[in-house]
C-alpha positions in Angstrom: -27.6 22.7 -12.7 -24.5 24.7 -13.0 -22.1 25.0 -10.0 -19.4 27.5 -9.3 -16.9 24.7 -10.4 -18.6 24.4 -13.8 -18.7 28.2 -14.2 -15.0 28.5 -13.3 -13.8 25.9 -15.7 -15.9 27.3 -18.5 -14.4 30.8 -17.9 -10.8 29.3 -17.9 -11.5 27.4 -21.1 -12.5 30.6 -22.8 -9.3 32.3 -21.5 -7.3 29.3 -22.7 -5.6 28.7 -19.4 -5.4 26.0 -16.8 -6.8 26.1 -13.2 -4.6 26.5 -10.2 -6.2 24.4 -7.5 -4.9 24.7 -3.9 -5.3 22.2 -1.1 -4.9 23.1 2.6 -6.1 21.3 5.7 -9.0 23.2 7.1 -8.2 24.5 10.6 -4.4 24.1 10.3 -2.8 25.3 12.4 -5.8 27.0 14.0 -9.2 28.1 12.6 -8.5 31.8 12.5 -5.2 31.5 10.7 -6.7 28.9 8.3 -9.5 31.3 7.4 -7.0 34.2 6.8 -5.1 32.0 4.4 -8.2 30.8 2.6 -9.5 34.3 2.2 -6.2 35.4 0.7 -5.8 32.6 -1.8 -8.1 33.9 -4.6 -6.1 37.1 -4.8 -2.9 35.0 -4.9 -4.2 33.3 -8.0 -6.1 30.2 -6.7 -8.9 29.3 -9.1 -10.4 26.5 -7.0 -9.8 25.8 -3.3 -9.8 22.3 -1.8 -10.1 22.1 2.0 -9.2 19.0 3.8 -11.7 17.7 6.4 -9.5 16.8 9.4 -9.8 13.0 10.2 -7.9 10.8 12.6 -7.1 8.0 10.1 -6.1 9.7 6.8 -4.7 6.6 4.9 -4.2 8.2 1.5 -2.2 11.1 2.8 1.5 11.5 3.3 3.2 12.7 6.4 2.8 16.4 5.7 -1.0 16.3 5.3 -1.4 13.8 8.1 0.4 16.1 10.5 -1.7 19.1 9.2 -4.8 17.1 10.1 -3.6 16.3 13.5 -2.7 20.0 14.1 -6.2 21.0 13.0 -7.9 18.4 15.3 -5.7 19.6 18.2 -6.9 23.1 17.5 -10.5 21.9 17.9 -11.4 21.7 14.2 -14.5 19.6 13.5 -16.6 19.1 10.4 -19.2 21.6 11.7 -16.4 24.2 12.1 -15.1 23.4 8.6 -18.6 24.3 7.3 -18.5 27.5 9.4 -15.2 28.5 7.9 -16.6 28.1 4.4 -19.6 30.2 5.4 -17.2 32.9 6.7 -15.2 32.8 3.5 -18.4 33.2 1.4 -19.3 36.5 3.1 -16.6 38.1 0.9 -16.3 35.7 -2.0 -19.2 34.2 -3.9 -17.3 33.1 -7.0 -14.3 30.9 -6.0 -15.3 27.3 -5.9 -14.7 25.4 -2.6 -14.3 21.6 -2.6 -14.2 19.6 0.6 -11.8 16.7 0.5 -11.4 13.8 2.9 -12.9 10.6 4.1 -16.4 9.3 4.5 -16.3 8.6 8.3 -16.8 12.2 9.5 -19.6 12.8 7.0 -21.3 9.5 8.0 -21.2 10.4 11.7 -22.5 13.9 10.9 -25.4 12.3 8.9 -25.4 12.4 5.1 -28.6 14.2 4.6 -27.9 16.8 7.2 -24.3 17.3 5.9 -25.4 17.9 2.3 -28.0 20.5 3.4 -25.5 22.2 5.6 -22.6 22.0 3.1 -24.8 23.5 0.3 -26.0 26.3 2.6 -22.5 27.1 3.7 -21.4 27.5 0.1 -19.5 24.3 -0.6 -19.5 23.4 -4.3 -18.0 19.9 -4.5 -16.8 16.8 -2.6 -13.8 14.5 -3.0 -14.2 11.5 -0.7 -11.2 9.3 -1.3 -12.5 6.1 0.4 -15.8 5.7 -1.4 -15.5 3.7 -4.6 -18.1 3.9 -7.4 -19.7 0.7 -6.1 -20.8 2.8 -3.0 -22.4 5.7 -5.1 -25.7 5.4 -3.3 -24.1 6.2 0.0 -23.1 9.8 -0.8 -22.3 10.4 -4.5 -25.9 10.3 -5.8 -27.4 12.2 -2.9 -24.7 14.9 -3.3 -25.4 15.2 -7.0 -29.1 15.5 -6.2 -28.3 18.2 -3.7 -26.5 20.3 -6.3 -22.9 19.5 -5.3 -20.3 18.2 -7.7 -18.9 14.8 -6.8 -15.3 14.7 -8.0 -13.6 11.3 -8.4 -10.0 10.3 -8.4 -8.4 8.4 -11.3 -4.9 7.0 -10.9 -2.1 5.5 -13.0 -3.6 2.1 -12.2 -7.1 3.0 -13.3 -7.2 1.1 -16.6 -9.6 1.6 -19.5 -11.9 -1.2 -18.2 -12.2 0.5 -14.8 -12.4 4.1 -16.0 -16.0 4.2 -17.1 -17.2 3.1 -13.6 -15.0 5.8 -12.0 -16.4 8.5 -14.4 -20.0 7.3 -14.4 -21.3 9.8 -11.7 -18.3 12.2 -11.6 -19.0 15.9 -12.1 -17.1 19.2 -11.9 -13.8 17.8 -12.8 -11.8 14.5 -12.7 -8.8 14.5 -10.3 -6.0 12.6 -11.8 -3.4 11.3 -9.2 -0.2 11.5 -11.1 1.8 9.1 -9.0 1.1 5.8 -7.3 1.5 6.1 -3.5 0.7 8.7 -0.9 0.5 12.5 -1.3 3.8 14.4 -1.2 6.0 11.4 -1.9 7.4 11.8 -5.4 7.4 14.2 -8.4 4.9 14.1 -11.2 6.2 13.4 -14.7 4.7 15.9 -17.3 5.1 13.5 -20.2 3.4 10.6 -18.5 0.7 12.9 -17.2 0.0 14.2 -20.8 -0.6 10.6 -22.0 -2.8 9.9 -19.0 -4.9 13.1 -19.4 -5.4 12.3 -23.1 -6.6 8.8 -22.2 -9.1 10.1 -19.6 -10.4 12.7 -22.0 -11.3 9.9 -24.5 -13.8 8.8 -21.9 -15.2 12.1 -20.6 -15.8 15.8 -21.6 -15.0 16.9 -18.0 -11.9 18.9 -17.2 -9.0 16.9 -15.9 -6.9 18.3 -13.0 -3.7 16.7 -11.9 -2.4 16.5 -8.4 0.2 14.8 -6.1 3.9 15.5 -6.6 3.7 19.2 -7.8 6.0 21.3 -5.6 7.5 24.1 -7.7 6.2 26.8 -10.2 8.2 24.9 -13.0 6.5 21.6 -12.2 3.1 23.3 -12.0 3.7 24.9 -15.4 4.7 21.5 -16.9 1.5 19.9 -15.6 -0.7 22.8 -16.6 0.5 22.5 -20.2 -0.8 18.9 -20.2 -4.0 19.2 -18.1 -6.9 21.5 -17.4 -5.6 22.2 -13.9 -2.7 21.6 -11.5 -3.5 20.8 -7.8 -0.9 21.6 -5.1 -1.3 20.5 -1.5 1.8 19.1 0.3 4.1 22.0 -0.8 1.6 24.6 0.6 1.2 22.6 3.8 5.0 22.3 4.2 5.3 26.1 3.6 2.8 26.6 6.5 4.5 24.1 8.8 8.0 25.6 8.7 6.7 28.9 10.0 5.1 27.5 13.1 6.7 28.0 16.6 8.0 25.1 18.8 4.5 24.5 20.0 3.1 24.2 16.5 1.3 27.6 16.7 1.1 30.2 13.9 3.6 33.0 13.7 3.5 36.3 11.8 5.2 34.5 9.0 2.6 31.8 8.5 0.0 33.5 6.3 2.6 35.3 4.1 4.6 32.1 3.5 1.7 30.2 2.2 0.4 33.1 0.1 3.9 33.8 -1.4 4.3 30.2 -2.5 0.7 30.1 -3.9 1.4 33.3 -5.9 4.5 31.8 -7.4 2.7 28.5 -8.2 -0.2 30.4 -9.8 2.2 32.3 -12.1 3.6 28.9 -13.2 0.1 27.5 -13.9 -1.3 30.6 -15.6 1.7 31.1 -17.8 1.6 27.5 -19.0 -0.8 27.6 -21.9 0.7 30.7 -23.4 4.2 29.0 -23.1 2.8 26.0 -24.9 1.7 28.0 -27.9 
């Protein structure tokens, strides 16, 4: 079964360019502003949109994304409302892949079977659940694949050749390579090291490899996109949003444009990469 993610990466491969993958916390700083940003991202050049599912204990996330999750929760965001936002987005856009990223706890509480039915119906294409290792595939990964959703796995600099086959066994859509050790937003990615790592992963899988963590500028995005099938930017976009908020943490008239302007610049960096490499 072909998902929007499969279709998108096949299109990009034909065009000879990398994917620009954006991450934002769903509902940050409030549901209406969040929806306005998500709706504007494809025109700004986003090829795939990852939406964070707000959670109270986001252990893999750095301060920027943790704060974004807390803002979203304070604004009343729930997993049900996250799915509603995707459904609203799908009214005008049936092509851009949407991936939900986060932790297993909210999905478990929602109920796995019910969640998968509702996510698929809303127009979700894939899941990244950072705290479910391959040993737990029966919990969510296998049911998600059966429901027609991609299950995207993280590989890291510490995932060695012995571990990699287990990580890749039931992965679909793309592989998300975390370019640095540590939390999101904490360091810069090194394009040379990333290139070696992507080549190593590709020896084990035909799937596209997207690289995230530590990409903050159009130049950095371009460097990563020359080495990988996609560049993922999250913390930089979340920071661009945060600095526009008022003293109470509410959106201002600068919020949506600030995120979209940065996304547009990053997209140019990513989309110019393969041509620059030739």
